[in-house]
C-alpha atoms as one frame of an Amber mdcrd trajectory, in Angstrom:
protein
  -0.976 -29.559  14.354   1.308 -32.457  13.557   1.998 -30.989  10.127   3.139
 -27.763  11.752   5.491 -29.660  14.054   6.888 -31.715  11.198   7.489 -28.574
   9.153   9.450 -27.051  12.017  11.598 -30.170  12.208  12.399 -29.848   8.511
  13.730 -26.312   8.961  17.300 -27.628   8.908  17.029 -27.028   5.148  15.697
 -23.512   5.649  17.116 -20.875   3.294  16.768 -17.142   3.506  14.383 -15.601
   0.938  13.323 -19.070  -0.263  10.481 -20.165   2.006   8.411 -23.117   0.865
   5.881 -23.315   3.720   4.564 -21.392   6.704   7.175 -22.551   9.216  10.118
 -21.650   6.979   8.480 -18.325   6.190   8.188 -17.526   9.912  11.464 -19.186
  10.890  13.445 -15.993  11.756  10.602 -14.734  13.958  10.269 -18.087  15.718
  14.015 -18.149  16.377  13.828 -14.674  17.916  10.916 -15.866  20.069  13.000
 -18.824  21.199  15.908 -16.591  22.188  13.590 -14.427  24.270  12.029 -17.413
  25.991   8.395 -17.429  24.923   6.113 -19.152  22.425   6.500 -21.767  21.244
   9.142 -22.462  23.840   9.535 -22.238  27.626   8.192 -19.266  29.537  10.728
 -16.857  30.999   9.547 -14.789  33.981  12.606 -12.528  34.163  10.750  -9.576
  32.709   8.141  -9.687  35.464  10.576  -9.768  38.387  12.867  -7.140  36.835
   9.977  -4.787  36.087   8.717  -5.130  39.658  12.138  -4.231  41.074  12.541
  -1.254  38.770   9.069   0.123  39.594   9.839  -0.353  43.313  13.013   1.721
  43.023  11.219   4.375  40.946   8.144   4.868  43.149   9.043   3.641  46.642
  12.755   3.561  47.423  13.517   6.634  45.281  16.846   5.286  44.056  15.793
   5.995  40.467  14.626   9.581  40.128  13.413  11.661  37.210  13.997  15.379
  36.765  10.534  16.092  35.349   7.045  14.603  35.396   6.959  13.862  31.614
  10.138  11.783  31.907   8.686   9.826  34.822   5.402   9.322  32.960   7.223
   8.069  29.883   9.325   5.614  31.914   6.316   4.209  33.763   4.279   3.783
  30.568   7.181   2.081  28.809   7.681  -0.475  31.568   3.988  -1.087  32.260
   2.943  -1.562  28.628   5.999  -3.690  27.875   5.297  -5.896  30.883   1.623
  -6.157  29.854   2.533  -7.300  26.320   4.958  -9.889  27.674   2.508 -11.150
  30.308  -0.393 -11.578  27.860   1.931 -13.232  25.343   3.035 -15.809  27.914
  -0.569 -16.506  28.943  -1.712 -17.092  25.344   1.098 -19.438  24.325  -1.038
 -22.534  23.750  -3.922 -20.798  21.998  -1.485 -18.958  19.718   0.114 -22.262
  18.752  -3.287 -23.569  17.603  -3.683 -20.402  15.507  -0.307 -20.961  13.869
  -1.282 -24.529  13.024  -4.378 -23.242  11.229  -2.286 -20.669   9.379   0.093
 -23.423   8.364  -2.778 -25.398   6.796  -4.111 -22.357   4.931  -0.650 -21.356
   3.685  -0.268 -24.727   1.986  -2.693 -23.464  -0.689  -0.327 -20.649  -1.694
   1.866 -21.462  -4.735   5.579 -21.808  -3.996   6.426 -18.948  -6.338   4.277
 -16.607  -4.248   5.795 -17.941  -1.028   9.280 -17.168  -2.305   8.281 -13.608
  -3.230   6.567 -13.235   0.121   9.619 -14.540   1.981  11.806 -11.909   0.318
   9.590  -9.193   1.774   9.143 -10.733   5.228  12.758 -11.834   5.706  14.128
  -8.486   4.528  11.967  -6.566   7.003  12.830  -9.122   9.692  16.597  -8.808
   9.369  16.516  -5.015   9.089  14.521  -4.890  12.320  16.828  -7.319  14.127
  19.948  -5.436  13.037  18.336  -2.157  14.109  17.690  -3.544  17.599  21.139
  -5.131  17.868  22.724  -1.743  17.216  21.063  -0.488  20.403  22.559  -3.201
  22.637  25.863  -1.406  23.405  23.836   1.468  24.863  22.489  -0.816  27.605
  25.759  -0.882  29.532  26.063   1.426  32.532  28.313   1.488  35.596  25.270
   2.169  37.736  23.684  -1.213  38.517  20.127   0.123  38.752  20.424   2.051
  35.485  21.836  -1.065  33.816  18.949  -3.166  35.157  16.465  -0.521  33.988
  17.944  -0.469  30.474  18.133  -4.263  30.316  14.465  -4.587  31.296  13.437
  -1.898  28.815  15.421  -3.558  26.009  13.938  -6.968  26.738  10.479  -5.397
  26.768  11.219  -3.742  23.416  12.315  -7.026  21.834   9.248  -8.847  23.179
   7.028  -6.136  21.698   8.931  -6.400  18.415   8.321 -10.171  18.305   4.572
  -9.761  18.831   4.395  -6.993  16.241   6.276  -9.098  13.702   4.060 -12.121
  14.303   1.013  -9.925  13.736   2.405  -8.168  10.645   3.692 -11.377   9.047
   0.435 -13.245   9.589  -1.664 -10.414   8.122   0.649 -10.361   5.120   0.225
 -14.124   4.673  -3.561 -13.882   4.921  -3.530 -11.119   2.321  -1.578 -13.422
   0.005  -4.158 -16.167   0.609  -6.940 -13.796  -0.466  -4.883 -12.861  -3.523
  -4.598 -16.552  -4.427  -8.388 -16.935  -4.134  -8.911 -13.897  -6.362  -6.638
 -15.385  -9.017  -8.642 -18.612  -8.935 -11.860 -16.636  -9.333 -10.389 -14.693
 -12.259  -9.500 -17.968 -13.944 -13.002 -19.242 -13.240 -14.475 -16.112 -14.819
 -12.353 -16.524 -17.947 -13.368 -20.183 -18.246 -17.011 -19.226 -17.959 -16.728
 -16.551 -20.633 -15.078 -19.012 -23.009 -17.142 -22.109 -22.292 -20.564 -20.666
 -21.467 -21.784 -21.195 -25.014 -21.039 -24.915 -24.789 -23.384 -25.398 -21.843
 -26.286 -25.664 -24.288 -24.934 -29.030 -25.271 -26.203 -31.590 -22.816 -23.119
 -33.832 -22.823 -20.750 -30.932 -22.267 -22.967 -29.554 -19.538 -23.098 -32.885
 -17.691 -19.300 -33.208 -17.664 -18.148 -29.635 -17.174 -20.740 -28.079 -14.874
 -20.289 -30.447 -11.863 -16.523 -29.860 -11.919 -17.111 -26.140 -11.919 -19.501
 -26.444  -8.980 -16.925 -28.425  -6.999 -14.318 -25.748  -7.735 -16.613 -22.954
  -6.518 -17.486 -24.848  -3.353 -13.812 -25.438  -2.614 -13.026 -21.734  -3.051
 -15.942 -20.895  -0.740 -14.595 -23.212   1.938 -11.091 -21.815   1.578 -12.345
 -18.242   1.861 -14.422 -19.120   4.916 -11.404 -20.691   6.651  -9.246 -17.631
   5.969 -11.955 -15.252   7.181 -12.223 -17.200  10.438  -8.460 -16.831  10.880
  -8.855 -13.049  10.843 -11.302 -13.367  13.734  -8.792 -15.578  15.581  -5.954
 -13.112  14.985  -8.093 -10.246  16.263  -8.817 -12.269  19.389  -5.315 -13.628
  20.063  -3.396 -10.425  19.328  -5.988  -7.839  20.363  -4.671  -6.951  23.837
  -1.019  -6.887  22.724  -1.667  -4.749  19.653  -3.667  -2.205  21.671  -0.746
  -1.945  24.104   1.766  -1.781  21.239  -0.119   0.998  19.425  -0.521   2.904
  22.701   3.183   2.518  23.436   4.067   3.781  19.955   1.763   6.778  20.397
   3.293   7.658  23.766   6.892   7.246  22.616   6.464   9.335  19.476   4.688
  12.092  21.417   7.276  12.292  24.203  10.201  11.941  21.793   9.032  14.957
  19.812   8.400  16.866  23.037  11.862  16.124  24.427  13.415  16.998  21.086
  11.797  20.450  21.204  13.042  20.895  24.779  16.556  20.002  23.733  16.375
  22.364  20.763  15.490  25.323  23.017  18.075  24.345  25.610  15.751  22.964
  28.293  16.729  19.749  30.081  13.667  17.528  30.217  14.925  14.034  29.400
  17.098  11.697  31.455  19.066  10.424  28.475  21.062   7.970  30.602  17.919
   5.877  31.079  17.249   5.504  27.336  18.082   2.301  25.478  18.255   4.046
  22.089  21.710   4.911  20.792  20.501   8.180  19.262  17.250   8.715  21.114
  15.238  11.149  19.045  16.056   9.777  15.582  15.966   6.042  16.347  12.937
   6.103  18.640  10.654   8.125  16.366  11.828   6.231  13.259  11.336   2.804
  14.849   7.797   3.392  16.118   6.678   5.294  13.017   7.886   2.550  10.650
   6.324  -0.127  12.850   2.910   1.543  12.795   3.209   2.159   9.064   3.987
  -1.499   8.305   1.162  -2.700  10.513  -1.393  -0.469   8.797  -0.099  -1.190
   5.269  -0.306  -4.971   5.697  -3.803  -4.814   7.194  -4.999  -2.443   4.450
  -3.625  -4.688   1.691  -5.313  -7.722   3.198  -8.643  -5.879   3.480  -8.306
  -4.647  -0.110  -7.823  -8.195  -1.414 -10.860  -9.286   0.576 -12.991  -6.557
  -1.026 -11.727  -7.548  -4.473 -13.190 -11.006  -3.915 -16.681  -9.497  -3.620
 -16.232  -7.571  -6.874 -15.013 -10.621  -8.793 -17.879 -12.814  -7.542 -20.450
 -10.303  -8.808 -18.600 -10.002 -12.113 -18.908 -13.763 -12.526 -22.608 -13.528
 -11.730 -22.977 -11.085 -14.600 -21.372 -13.377 -17.187 -22.974 -16.704 -16.295
 -26.451 -17.864 -17.264 -26.340 -21.278 -15.647 -28.912 -21.567 -12.881 -26.894
 -23.871 -10.600 -23.741 -21.776 -10.842 -25.729 -18.616 -10.196 -27.282 -20.096
  -7.059 -23.891 -21.222  -5.777 -22.338 -17.811  -6.405 -25.223 -16.101  -4.630
 -24.553 -18.276  -1.597 -20.901 -17.255  -1.865 -21.969 -13.603  -2.036 -23.995
 -14.004   1.167 -21.001 -15.620   2.829 -18.864 -12.620   1.849 -21.400 -10.235
   3.379 -21.259 -12.086   6.695 -17.455 -11.734   6.935 -16.226  -8.227   7.681
 -12.518  -9.178   7.378 -11.408  -6.031   9.193  -8.428  -6.231  11.512  -9.356
  -4.873  14.911  -7.705  -4.883  18.313 -10.429  -4.863  20.969 -12.454  -2.295
  19.016  -9.469  -0.402  17.600  -9.473  -0.687  13.789  -6.034  -1.237  12.304
  -6.423   0.690   9.060  -5.546   4.023   7.450  -7.881   5.883   9.808  -5.667
   4.753  12.692  -2.723   6.729  11.304  -4.798   9.876  10.914  -6.128   9.489
  14.459  -2.608   8.989  15.844  -1.271  12.036  13.995  -4.137  14.119  15.336
  -3.663  12.759  18.855   0.101  13.359  18.822  -0.450  16.946  17.682  -3.057
  17.554  20.395  -1.057  16.114  23.301   2.154  17.689  22.024   0.528  21.123
  22.214  -0.834  20.320  25.691   2.667  19.397  26.900   4.037  22.627  25.476
   1.306  24.605  27.252   2.141  22.910  30.574   5.811  23.740  30.009   5.024
  27.405  29.397   2.692  27.493  32.416   5.362  25.973  34.675   7.878  28.599
  33.476   5.412  31.394  34.211   4.757  30.071  37.724   8.488  29.792  38.397
   9.053  33.387  37.311   6.213  34.635  39.502   7.608  32.812  42.531  10.990
  34.389  41.952
């Protein structure tokens, strides 16, 4: 934990696209967290009080009204899920800091060349996302105080959700790079075995070379075990937030497409003055679709690297004839079987099947909304 703190203090020399450790790699995300007042800094309770006031005016006082039920449902879901993500994030500040300290220790095994390449990817995505959100800020202003407060709360909720999503995506990407580093070590080990296996018949060579090889395998096993445990910690620490984030993305994409169809046919169904997006339909659908895509891609790449480790270990077993090495690799193989290394959020698997399920769900609920719209039109015509 002290190493993590010391690394953060050395970030005065931080350079974009040239990260040398975990803290400099995550520096832009940590700065955004600091601005918004949560981990690893002081807790800000503004979002809770503002959300309570807005919900009061929506459901009790009636000062904020919606034209249609879908618009009201969308607004309530947006505020509730955003408040839930912020609340859980504030509660888990200390435990998340311990997780980041463990990630900092594991990241120290990654070569600096890989960290620099990784920082180019992470920092590029980070700054594109920040600029995208900053472009929405002018749309917050409104002469109506309640509408302004509503937009401000919604924007703060969006940024908080973005921070949690970026922490999750960046950490999965880092873990995937750690698995890649382990696989490269195993490939080198396999090549050494193929070249030097014939020398093991010589007693002197065997006595000098074999113990070093055993130590190397045991170290890789320990490193892999530590990384696999971090996946369990990430699933635990980010589970509730990611479920809420995925649900929020699903709801926003569904309603955005629904309101876009209504606008196309000339039906007023959306209170556009309560939206924080500058161009609602394009920016909203694009933002949530890209976010889900990045989340799934990073988790899939990490899982793929984990599966590659199993293949390489069994390839090494096929080329070695040494009894001690074989026994050690079999223990490693059993360890791999005990670690699933699948990213889940309270039972929800974050993989390619999630995208297919979301697409199917959006299509289903979109058709249901259209059917309700047609039914309401029919009832209105009959009453006339």
